[in-house]
N, C-alpha and C positions, 0 to 999 in steps of 0.2 A: 258703933253708928246704932242711933234709936231708930228702928225700922219703923216702929208704931209713930213714932213721931212724924214719920215720912210720909206712911200711910195715911195717919190722921189728916194732915194737910194736903195731900194729893186729893184724898176722897172727898174733902169739904170743897176744894175748887171744882172737883169733876162735877160735884153735886147741883153747881150754880147754875142758875138758866143762863141762855145767852144776853138778855139784857142784865142780868148780875156782875157777868165778867166784868163789864167797864167800872160798875161802880166798887166791886172788890178790888180793883187795882187802884182807883182813885183812893178809896179808903186806904189803902195799904201804903200808899205813898204818902198819903198826908201824916199817917201816924208813923212813918218810917219803918215799916215792918216789911214790906215787899222784898228788898234786898235780901234779909234773913231767910224769908222764907223762899224765895229763888235758891239762894246758896244752898239752904237745906235739900230741896228738890234735886240740884244739881248733884250734890254728893250721893244723894238715893240711886242717881243715875249711876254713878261712876262705881259705888261701893257696896250698894245696897243687896240685899238678897232679890232673887228675879223677880218675887211681887211687887218688891219696893220700887225696882229699877223700872219695871213697867209703868204701875202706877204715877211715878214721880215723872215719868217721860209724857204720859198722856195728860197730865197737870200742866207741865209747862206747855207744852202744844197748845191747850186749852186756852191757856192765857195768851198765846199768839206770841210765844218767843223762841220759837224752831220755825 
């Protein structure tokens, strides 16, 4: 499991401002990347190291999927 990838995606999402979250989701959906990023984050929650699990869960919550 690439914990660095999980952490990089999660940190990017967590760095977004409130207004940017909706734009991020819209952009990722239009480029058909949102599903793969959510899959990566979900895998991080299930199988990542403790740092990756926490960051991944926070990122999923930030996007409003929890």
